[in-house]
C-alpha positions as CSV (number, residue, x, y, z in Angstrom):
1,S,1.5,-0.4,-30.3
2,V,4.1,0.9,-27.9
3,T,6.0,-1.2,-25.4
4,I,7.3,0.7,-22.4
5,P,10.1,-0.9,-20.2
6,K,10.0,-0.9,-16.4
7,S,13.2,1.2,-16.4
8,I,11.3,4.3,-17.7
9,K,10.8,7.0,-15.0
10,T,9.5,9.9,-17.0
11,I,7.1,9.9,-20.0
12,K,6.7,13.0,-22.2
13,L,3.0,12.4,-23.0
14,R,2.5,14.6,-26.0
15,S,5.7,13.5,-27.8
16,I,4.4,9.9,-27.7
17,A,0.8,10.5,-28.6
18,N,1.5,12.8,-31.5
19,Q,3.7,10.3,-33.3
20,Y,0.8,7.9,-33.9
21,L,-1.9,9.0,-36.3
22,L,-4.0,6.0,-35.6
23,P,-7.6,5.4,-34.5
24,Y,-6.3,3.8,-31.3
25,L,-3.1,3.0,-29.5
26,I,-2.1,-0.1,-27.6
27,I,0.3,0.5,-24.7
28,N,2.0,-2.4,-23.0
29,Y,4.0,-1.7,-19.9
30,L,6.7,-4.2,-18.7
31,G,6.3,-3.5,-15.0
32,T,3.6,-3.5,-12.3
33,I,0.6,-1.2,-11.7
34,D,2.5,0.2,-8.7
35,N,5.6,1.0,-10.8
36,W,3.3,2.7,-13.4
37,C,1.7,4.9,-10.7
38,E,5.1,6.4,-9.8
39,I,6.2,7.3,-13.3
40,N,6.4,11.1,-13.8
41,F,4.1,12.1,-16.6
42,D,4.4,15.3,-18.5
43,E,1.2,17.4,-18.5
44,G,-1.1,15.8,-21.0
45,D,-3.1,12.7,-21.8
46,L,-1.2,9.5,-22.8
47,F,-4.4,7.5,-23.4
48,L,-5.7,9.7,-26.3
49,R,-8.7,8.6,-28.4
50,Q,-9.8,5.0,-27.8
51,N,-6.7,3.4,-26.4
52,Y,-5.9,0.2,-24.6
53,F,-3.5,-0.4,-21.6
54,Y,-1.7,-3.7,-20.9
55,I,0.6,-4.8,-18.2
56,N,3.0,-7.5,-19.3
57,G,0.6,-8.5,-22.1
58,N,-2.5,-8.5,-19.9
59,I,-5.2,-5.9,-20.5
60,V,-5.8,-3.7,-17.5
61,E,-9.4,-3.6,-16.3
62,N,-8.9,-3.5,-12.5
63,V,-6.3,-1.2,-11.0
64,N,-5.2,-2.5,-7.6
65,V,-2.6,-0.3,-6.0
66,T,-0.8,-2.0,-3.1
67,T,2.8,-0.6,-2.7
68,A,3.0,2.8,-4.5
69,K,3.2,5.8,-2.1
70,K,1.6,8.1,-4.6
71,I,-0.4,7.9,-7.8
72,N,1.2,10.6,-10.0
73,A,-0.8,13.1,-12.0
74,W,-2.2,11.9,-15.3
75,A,-1.2,8.3,-14.5
76,F,-4.3,6.7,-16.0
77,S,-6.0,9.7,-17.5
78,G,-8.3,8.8,-20.4
79,C,-7.6,5.0,-20.2
80,S,-10.6,3.3,-21.9
81,T,-10.0,-0.2,-20.4
82,I,-10.2,0.5,-16.6
83,K,-13.4,-0.6,-14.9
84,S,-12.5,-0.5,-11.2
85,V,-9.9,1.1,-8.9
86,T,-8.8,-0.1,-5.5
87,I,-6.3,2.2,-3.7
88,G,-4.5,0.4,-0.8
89,S,-3.0,1.6,2.4
90,S,0.4,2.5,0.9
91,V,-0.9,5.6,-1.0
92,K,-0.9,9.0,0.7
93,E,-1.8,11.2,-2.3
94,I,-3.6,11.0,-5.6
95,G,-2.2,13.4,-8.2
96,D,-4.2,15.8,-10.5
97,R,-6.3,14.1,-13.2
98,A,-5.0,10.6,-12.3
99,F,-8.1,8.9,-13.6
100,C,-10.0,11.7,-15.4
101,Q,-12.0,10.7,-18.5
102,C,-11.8,6.9,-17.8
103,G,-15.1,6.2,-19.5
104,A,-15.5,2.6,-18.4
105,L,-14.7,3.2,-14.8
106,T,-17.6,2.2,-12.6
107,S,-16.3,1.7,-9.0
108,V,-13.6,3.2,-6.8
109,V,-12.3,2.3,-3.3
110,I,-9.9,4.8,-1.6
111,G,-8.0,3.5,1.4
112,D,-7.7,5.3,4.8
113,S,-4.1,6.3,4.1
114,V,-5.0,8.8,1.4
115,T,-5.2,12.4,2.8
116,T,-5.3,14.5,-0.5
117,L,-7.3,14.2,-3.7
118,G,-5.8,16.3,-6.4
119,E,-7.6,18.3,-9.0
120,E,-10.0,16.7,-11.5
121,I,-9.1,13.1,-10.5
122,F,-12.4,11.6,-11.7
123,W,-13.4,14.5,-14.0
124,W,-15.8,13.2,-16.7
125,C,-15.8,9.6,-15.4
126,D,-19.4,9.4,-16.6
127,S,-19.8,5.7,-15.9
128,L,-18.7,6.0,-12.2
129,T,-21.6,4.8,-10.0
130,S,-19.8,3.8,-6.7
131,I,-17.1,5.4,-4.7
132,S,-15.9,4.5,-1.1
133,M,-13.8,7.3,0.3
134,G,-11.2,6.8,3.1
135,N,-11.7,8.2,6.5
136,N,-8.6,10.4,6.6
137,I,-9.1,12.6,3.5
138,K,-8.5,16.2,4.4
139,E,-8.6,18.0,1.1
140,I,-10.6,17.5,-2.1
141,G,-9.3,19.4,-5.1
142,S,-11.2,21.3,-7.7
143,G,-13.3,19.4,-10.2
144,V,-12.7,15.9,-8.6
145,F,-16.2,14.6,-9.3
146,E,-17.2,17.2,-11.9
147,N,-19.5,15.7,-14.6
148,C,-19.6,12.2,-12.9
149,L,-23.2,12.1,-14.1
150,N,-24.0,8.6,-12.8
151,L,-22.6,8.9,-9.4
152,R,-25.8,8.7,-7.5
153,N,-24.7,8.3,-3.9
154,L,-21.8,9.9,-2.1
155,T,-20.8,10.1,1.6
156,L,-18.0,12.5,2.5
157,P,-15.4,11.6,5.2
158,N,-15.7,13.3,8.6
159,S,-12.0,14.3,8.3
160,L,-12.5,17.0,5.5
161,T,-11.0,20.4,6.2
162,K,-11.0,21.8,2.6
163,I,-13.0,21.4,-0.6
164,E,-11.9,23.3,-3.6
165,A,-14.3,25.1,-6.0
166,S,-16.4,23.0,-8.4
167,A,-15.4,19.7,-6.8
168,F,-19.0,18.5,-7.3
169,F,-20.0,20.8,-10.1
170,Y,-23.1,19.6,-12.0
171,R,-24.1,18.1,-8.6
172,N,-27.9,17.9,-8.9
173,W,-27.7,14.3,-10.0
174,L,-26.9,13.2,-6.5
175,L,-29.8,11.2,-5.0
176,N,-28.7,11.0,-1.4
177,C,-28.9,14.8,-0.8
178,K,-30.4,15.9,2.5
179,E,-32.9,18.7,2.1
180,Y,-33.3,21.5,4.6
181,K,-35.3,24.6,3.9
182,N,-34.8,24.6,0.2
183,G,-31.1,23.6,0.4
184,L,-29.7,20.3,-0.8
185,Y,-26.8,18.9,1.1
186,I,-24.3,16.0,1.0
187,G,-22.7,14.9,4.2
188,S,-20.6,12.6,6.2
189,T,-21.7,9.8,8.7
190,D,-21.6,12.4,11.5
191,N,-23.0,15.4,9.7
192,P,-25.6,15.0,6.9
193,Y,-25.4,18.8,6.2
194,L,-21.7,19.1,5.7
195,M,-21.8,20.7,2.3
196,L,-24.5,22.7,0.5
197,V,-24.5,21.6,-3.2
198,G,-27.8,23.0,-4.6
199,V,-31.3,24.3,-4.1
200,S,-34.5,22.5,-4.5
201,N,-36.6,25.5,-5.6
202,V,-34.7,28.3,-7.4
203,S,-37.7,30.6,-7.4
204,E,-37.6,31.0,-3.6
205,K,-36.5,34.5,-2.5
206,K,-35.2,33.6,0.9
207,F,-32.7,31.0,1.9
208,E,-31.5,29.7,5.2
209,I,-28.3,27.6,5.5
210,H,-28.2,24.8,8.0
211,D,-26.0,25.7,11.0
212,K,-23.9,22.5,10.6
213,C,-22.9,23.3,7.0
214,K,-19.2,23.8,6.6
215,F,-18.8,24.0,2.8
216,L,-20.6,25.8,0.0
217,Q,-20.4,24.3,-3.5
218,Y,-19.1,26.6,-6.3
219,K,-22.0,28.5,-7.9
220,V,-24.5,27.0,-5.5
221,F,-26.9,29.9,-5.9
């Protein structure tokens, strides 16, 4: 096990993980969830293998962010204990891969203060079934929901101005798609045809995109 004091501001991820040739690693942080969110993580995955995360001796299953201004890149990447995430009104930005490969994560609530979702935030969170997105998100990075194979329903915010490539790659699992002339769309409350994510019949030779569509999913055709 590794105990990390609250005073730590930067963690070199690979240097910690490679020291432990163990089937799993127990990490106990002597601070708060909000303190942890603002640690600077080297590029890499602290929660390698089947690892367990504790805050002051208590296992972390529910992440509730209330005061942190940003959730830094890689903060919870690969953590096997997290089941739910609630991001409060203090957070403006979620960094790249912050929750990627959290295999037990099932539900996420993102507050209205968040304006940017970094790359691959929920990549391969294959137990994720529910996400509520804030009303002020303007940008969604590449691969954010890629391979979230159990995410059946998704409503995009009306505020979106940019969606990067492959944000919803492997998208055909979505059940709330709106169909229009062979096209499958996911949308917002104001526009059900906001983004074209797939086709219902790949053998069709002609295709017409809805005039309200603003975004095309990567490799949609």
